C-alpha positions in Angstrom: 360.0 -121.3 -106.2 357.5 -123.9 -105.0 354.0 -122.8 -103.9 350.4 -123.6 -104.2 349.2 -124.0 -107.8 347.0 -121.2 -109.0 343.3 -121.6 -108.4 341.2 -122.4 -111.4 337.7 -121.0 -111.7 334.7 -123.2 -112.3 333.9 -121.4 -115.6 337.5 -121.9 -116.7 337.4 -125.6 -115.9 334.2 -126.0 -117.9 335.7 -124.1 -120.9 338.8 -126.2 -120.9 337.1 -129.6 -120.5 333.5 -129.3 -121.8 333.4 -132.9 -122.8 334.4 -134.2 -119.4 331.7 -132.0 -117.8 329.0 -133.1 -120.2 329.9 -136.8 -120.4 328.4 -137.9 -117.0 325.2 -135.9 -117.7 324.8 -137.5 -121.1 325.5 -141.0 -119.8 323.1 -140.7 -116.9 320.4 -139.1 -119.0 320.7 -141.9 -121.6 320.5 -144.5 -118.8 317.4 -142.8 -117.4 315.8 -142.8 -120.8 316.6 -146.5 -121.3 315.3 -147.4 -117.9 312.2 -145.3 -118.2 311.2 -146.6 -121.6 312.1 -150.3 -120.9 310.1 -150.4 -117.6 306.5 -151.7 -118.1 304.2 -148.8 -117.3 301.4 -148.9 -114.7 298.0 -147.6 -115.7 295.6 -145.8 -113.3 291.9 -145.4 -113.9 289.2 -143.8 -111.8 285.5 -144.1 -111.4 283.6 -141.5 -109.5 280.7 -142.3 -107.2 278.2 -139.9 -105.6 276.0 -140.0 -102.5 272.9 -138.3 -103.7 269.6 -139.9 -102.9 267.3 -138.1 -100.5 263.5 -138.1 -99.8 262.7 -134.5 -100.4 259.1 -135.0 -99.3 260.2 -135.7 -95.7 260.0 -132.6 -93.4 263.4 -131.0 -93.1 265.0 -133.4 -95.5 267.0 -130.7 -97.2 268.4 -129.3 -94.0 272.0 -130.3 -93.6 271.8 -132.4 -96.8 275.2 -131.1 -98.0 277.0 -131.8 -94.8 275.4 -135.2 -94.5 276.3 -136.4 -98.0 279.8 -135.0 -97.7 280.3 -137.0 -94.5 278.9 -140.1 -96.1 281.1 -139.7 -99.1 284.2 -139.6 -96.8 283.0 -142.6 -94.8 282.2 -144.7 -97.9 285.5 -143.9 -99.5 287.3 -145.5 -96.5 285.1 -148.6 -97.0 286.8 -149.4 -100.3 289.3 -151.5 -98.4 286.6 -153.4 -96.5 287.0 -157.2 -96.7 283.6 -157.7 -98.4 284.5 -155.2 -101.1 288.0 -156.6 -101.8 286.8 -160.2 -101.7 284.0 -159.6 -104.2 286.3 -157.7 -106.5 288.9 -160.5 -106.2 286.3 -163.1 -107.3 285.2 -160.9 -110.3 288.7 -160.1 -111.5 290.7 -163.1 -110.6 293.2 -161.1 -108.6 294.5 -161.8 -105.2 293.1 -159.9 -102.2 296.7 -159.0 -101.2 297.4 -157.4 -104.6 294.1 -155.6 -104.6 294.8 -154.0 -101.2 297.8 -152.3 -102.9 296.1 -151.6 -106.3 292.9 -149.8 -105.2 292.2 -146.6 -103.3 289.5 -144.0 -102.8 289.7 -140.3 -102.3 286.8 -138.0 -101.3 286.5 -134.7 -103.2 286.4 -131.9 -100.6 283.1 -130.1 -100.0 281.1 -132.5 -102.2 279.2 -135.7 -102.1 281.5 -137.2 -104.7 284.6 -139.4 -104.2 286.9 -141.2 -106.7 287.8 -144.9 -106.7 291.1 -145.5 -108.4 292.8 -148.7 -109.5 296.3 -149.5 -110.8 296.9 -152.3 -113.3 299.3 -153.4 -115.9 297.3 -152.3 -118.9 294.7 -149.6 -119.7 291.8 -152.0 -120.2 292.7 -153.9 -116.9 292.8 -150.6 -115.0 289.5 -149.5 -116.3 287.8 -152.8 -115.6 289.3 -153.0 -112.1 288.2 -149.4 -111.2 284.6 -150.1 -112.4 284.6 -153.5 -110.6 285.7 -152.0 -107.3 283.1 -149.2 -107.6 280.4 -151.8 -108.3 281.5 -153.9 -105.3 281.5 -150.9 -103.1 277.9 -150.0 -104.2 276.8 -153.6 -103.5 278.4 -153.5 -100.1 276.7 -150.2 -99.2 273.4 -151.6 -100.5 273.6 -154.6 -98.2 274.4 -152.4 -95.2 271.4 -150.3 -95.9 269.2 -153.3 -96.2 270.3 -154.9 -92.9 268.9 -153.4 -89.7 269.2 -155.6 -86.7 266.8 -153.4 -84.7 264.0 -153.8 -87.2 262.8 -157.1 -85.9 263.1 -156.0 -82.3 261.2 -152.8 -83.0 258.4 -154.8 -84.6 258.1 -157.3 -81.7 258.1 -154.4 -79.2 255.4 -152.6 -81.3 253.2 -155.8 -81.3 253.6 -156.1 -77.5 252.8 -152.5 -77.0 249.7 -152.9 -79.2 248.5 -155.8 -77.1 249.1 -153.7 -73.9 247.0 -150.9 -75.4 244.1 -153.3 -76.0 244.3 -154.7 -72.5 244.4 -151.4 -70.8 241.6 -150.0 -73.1 239.4 -153.0 -72.0 240.0 -152.2 -68.4 239.2 -148.5 -68.9 236.0 -149.5 -70.8 234.8 -151.7 -68.0 235.5 -149.0 -65.4 233.6 -146.5 -67.5 230.6 -148.7 -67.6 230.7 -149.1 -63.8 230.9 -145.4 -63.2 228.3 -144.4 -65.8 225.9 -143.4 -63.1 228.5 -141.5 -61.2 230.1 -144.1 -59.0 232.0 -143.6 -55.8 235.3 -141.8 -55.3 237.4 -145.0 -55.5 235.8 -145.9 -58.8 236.4 -142.4 -60.2 240.1 -142.6 -59.1 240.5 -146.0 -60.7 239.0 -144.8 -63.9 241.4 -141.8 -64.1 244.4 -144.1 -63.4 243.2 -146.5 -66.1 242.8 -143.7 -68.6 246.3 -142.4 -67.8 247.8 -145.8 -68.2 246.0 -146.3 -71.5 247.2 -143.0 -72.9 250.8 -143.7 -71.8 250.6 -147.1 -73.6 249.3 -145.5 -76.7 252.2 -143.0 -76.7 254.7 -145.8 -76.4 253.0 -147.7 -79.2 253.1 -144.6 -81.4 256.9 -144.1 -80.7 257.6 -147.8 -81.6 255.5 -147.5 -84.8 257.5 -144.4 -85.9 260.8 -146.2 -85.0 259.9 -149.2 -87.0 258.7 -147.1 -90.0 262.0 -145.2 -89.9 264.0 -148.5 -89.9 262.0 -149.7 -92.9 262.6 -146.5 -94.8 266.3 -146.7 -94.1 266.3 -150.3 -95.5 264.5 -149.1 -98.7 267.1 -146.5 -99.5 269.3 -149.0 -101.3 270.5 -146.7 -104.0 272.1 -144.1 -101.8 275.4 -144.6 -103.5 275.5 -144.4 -107.3 278.0 -144.2 -110.2 278.6 -140.6 -111.3 281.3 -141.2 -113.9 282.5 -144.7 -114.8 286.1 -145.2 -115.7 286.6 -145.2 -119.5 290.3 -144.6 -119.9 293.5 -144.8 -117.8 296.7 -142.8 -117.5 300.1 -144.3 -117.8 302.8 -143.4 -115.3 305.6 -143.8 -117.9 305.9 -140.1 -118.5 305.9 -139.3 -114.8 308.6 -142.0 -114.1 310.7 -140.9 -117.0 310.6 -137.3 -115.7 311.6 -138.5 -112.3 314.5 -140.5 -113.7 315.7 -137.6 -115.8 315.6 -135.3 -112.8 317.7 -137.7 -110.8 320.1 -138.0 -113.8 320.6 -134.3 -114.0 320.9 -133.9 -110.2 323.6 -136.5 -110.1 325.2 -135.8 -113.5 325.8 -132.1 -113.3 327.9 -132.0 -110.1 329.7 -135.1 -111.3 330.6 -133.5 -114.6 331.7 -130.3 -113.0 333.8 -132.2 -110.5 335.4 -134.2 -113.3 336.2 -131.0 -115.3 337.7 -129.4 -112.2 339.8 -132.5 -111.5 341.2 -132.7 -115.0 341.9 -128.9 -115.0 343.7 -129.1 -111.7 345.8 -131.9 -112.9 346.7 -129.9 -116.0 347.6 -126.9 -113.9 349.8 -129.0 -111.5 351.7 -130.5 -114.4 352.2 -127.1 -116.0 353.4 -125.7 -112.6 355.8 -128.6 -112.0 
């Protein structure tokens, strides 16, 4: 009497054909090991930079320092891909700017003024050298930014003009005071008051411009705002990571393939026996 062949359990199939079940796994694992070991590894090195210079003698300098440096660290980490940073690193290392765009990156460390600059290269020494070179180029770039203030010259010219205005108004006020030394008439008294008010306003403007110019000069003098905290000294290979990934893929693909092969062979055996 013809009918459907008896169903074979998975466990029974594995017991009857263990070699068929294991063979795809062994082959794919061996292939993964060969590919993982034959592939040239990439090395990653990291140098850490810190935003940490502050003038503690300035009133209120410590207020908000943590938030300010954390924000600067985040901003400077994004500047690692700036054209000036990449170009300077390319000249120092002999690498192309296109390759460096893919090889370097920076990551801020949360809630701290520190960020890491990482570099990927074909050897440990190359990765270490590249990471340190990028860090140095970034520090140089930030230093140039701090030194350049387009408003400094304008503020200085405005301060000089304001100083000349104070001198001019002071002379007018002095002449009016001499004229009204004996009392003077009402018109002369009013003119003196107006001249004194204009002189005081000009002095206030000159003082504001002086403070603005001094602040711009202090900003330009803070050239060491960004410094190296930990230079790169060694690099990590990605060979182990890639090998683990390939082995995982081999197992994910090999186990169901082996099970399916064992079931297929078992079902064939069952059909032949039933026929």
